[in-house]
C-alpha positions in Angstrom: 29.0 168.2 44.5 31.4 170.2 46.8 28.9 170.0 49.6 28.7 166.2 49.3 32.5 166.0 49.2 32.8 168.0 52.4 30.3 165.7 54.2 32.2 162.7 53.0 35.5 164.1 54.3 33.9 164.9 57.6 32.4 161.4 57.9 35.8 159.9 56.9 37.7 161.9 59.6 35.1 160.9 62.3 35.4 157.3 61.3 39.1 157.4 61.6 39.1 159.0 65.0 36.6 156.4 66.3 38.9 153.6 65.5 39.8 151.8 68.7 43.3 151.2 67.4 44.1 154.9 67.8 42.9 154.8 71.4 45.3 151.8 71.9 48.2 153.9 70.5 47.3 156.8 72.8 47.5 154.6 75.9 50.6 152.9 74.8 52.2 156.3 74.1 51.2 157.3 77.6 52.9 154.2 79.0 56.0 154.8 76.8 56.6 158.2 78.2 55.7 157.6 81.9 59.2 156.3 83.0 61.2 159.0 81.2 60.7 161.8 83.7 60.9 159.4 86.6 64.6 158.9 86.0 65.3 162.5 85.2 63.4 165.4 86.7 61.4 163.5 89.4 64.5 161.5 90.5 66.6 164.7 90.6 64.1 166.3 92.9 64.1 163.2 95.2 67.9 163.2 95.4 68.0 167.0 96.0 65.5 166.6 98.9 67.7 163.8 100.3 70.6 166.3 100.3 72.7 164.4 97.8 75.5 166.6 96.4 75.0 168.1 92.9 77.9 166.2 91.4 76.4 162.9 92.2 73.0 164.0 91.0 74.6 165.0 87.7 76.2 161.5 87.4 72.7 160.1 87.5 72.1 161.3 84.0 73.9 158.1 83.0 70.8 156.1 83.9 69.3 157.5 80.6 72.2 156.1 78.6 70.1 153.1 77.3 67.9 155.7 75.4 71.1 156.7 73.5 72.1 153.2 72.4 68.6 151.9 71.5 69.7 151.3 67.9 72.2 148.7 69.2 69.7 146.3 70.8 66.7 147.1 68.5 67.6 144.3 66.1 67.5 141.8 69.0 64.0 142.8 70.0 62.9 142.4 66.4 64.2 138.8 66.2 64.2 137.3 69.6 60.9 135.5 70.2 59.8 135.1 73.8 58.9 131.5 74.8 55.1 130.9 75.2 54.2 134.6 75.2 55.1 134.8 71.5 52.5 132.2 70.6 49.8 134.0 72.7 50.5 137.6 71.9 52.8 137.8 69.0 56.3 139.3 68.8 55.5 143.0 69.5 52.8 142.6 72.1 54.7 140.0 74.1 57.7 142.3 74.3 55.5 145.3 75.2 54.0 143.3 78.1 57.4 142.1 79.4 58.9 145.6 79.3 55.9 147.1 81.1 56.1 144.4 83.8 59.8 145.1 84.1 59.1 148.8 84.4 56.3 148.4 87.0 58.6 146.1 89.1 61.7 148.3 88.8 59.8 151.6 89.5 58.2 149.9 92.6 61.5 148.7 93.8 63.0 152.2 93.2 60.2 153.6 95.4 61.4 151.5 98.3 65.0 152.7 98.1 66.5 155.3 100.5 69.0 157.6 98.7 70.7 158.5 102.0 71.3 155.0 103.2 72.0 153.2 99.9 72.5 155.3 96.9 73.8 152.4 94.8 70.4 150.7 95.0 68.7 153.9 93.7 71.2 154.0 90.8 70.7 150.3 90.0 66.9 150.4 89.9 66.9 153.7 88.0 69.2 152.1 85.4 66.9 149.1 85.1 64.0 151.5 84.6 66.0 153.2 81.8 66.8 149.9 80.1 63.1 148.7 80.2 61.9 152.1 79.1 64.2 152.2 76.1 63.2 148.7 75.1 59.5 149.6 75.4 60.1 152.6 73.1 61.6 150.5 70.4 58.9 147.9 70.5 56.1 150.5 70.7 57.3 152.4 67.6 57.5 149.2 65.6 54.1 148.0 66.9 52.5 151.3 65.9 53.7 151.1 62.3 52.7 147.5 61.9 49.4 147.8 63.8 47.9 150.7 61.9 46.9 150.9 58.2 49.1 153.1 56.0 46.3 155.7 55.9 46.3 155.9 59.7 50.0 156.4 60.3 49.6 160.2 60.5 46.8 159.9 63.0 48.7 157.3 64.9 51.7 159.5 65.2 49.4 162.3 66.6 47.7 159.8 69.0 51.2 158.7 70.1 52.4 162.2 70.8 49.2 163.1 72.6 49.6 160.0 74.9 53.3 160.9 75.3 52.3 164.4 76.5 49.8 163.0 78.9 52.5 160.7 80.3 54.8 163.7 80.8 52.1 165.5 82.7 51.4 162.5 84.9 55.0 161.7 85.6 55.9 165.4 86.1 53.1 167.5 87.7 51.1 164.4 88.8 54.1 162.8 90.6 55.0 166.2 92.2 51.5 166.7 93.4 51.4 163.2 95.0 54.9 163.8 96.5 53.8 167.0 98.1 51.0 165.4 100.0 52.2 161.8 100.4 55.9 161.7 99.7 58.0 160.7 96.8 57.9 157.0 97.6 54.1 157.0 97.3 54.4 159.0 94.1 56.7 156.4 92.5 54.4 153.6 93.6 51.5 155.4 92.0 53.5 155.7 88.8 54.2 152.0 88.8 50.5 151.3 89.1 49.8 153.6 86.2 51.7 151.1 84.0 48.7 148.8 84.4 47.1 151.0 81.7 49.7 149.9 79.2 49.4 146.3 80.2 45.6 146.4 79.9 45.9 148.0 76.5 
């Protein structure tokens, strides 16, 4: 009886992990994390290499302020239905797509900025990245809870964290590796392209 129970539990766990919904949560977790380091560690490196003074670099921490006030605009994202897209994709997926498109565009535009010549443009697009990223986080967390069964929420949280860690590695070590060989602008363009993973998901 115990042996049969163990086989049943093993089969149950394998079935859970084969669920494609968990793979979707993993890739969305990856897309959710990707912009975070780009407006913190990677951006700080870029500004340092451009010989921007440390005081100014420190002020760039304000571009992450939207993460702090997510709770203020979360109710808007839960109620405001996007025209046309809401009918095609539903509330959560339509917002996920829009925020990811916003991130891809703003990160790409950020890659074309020159901190030495126009620091205000860098600050502007970095702030837009922060806003879109914070909105994506809100929608993703709500989508994960609604998308999965109650019995899958624990596995979904694990898949989300695993995707988040993969995004940290990509936006951190991956971006630095590309920057070493091709420059930071190319690295940011590559990170913008990586958001296609979230859109496809």
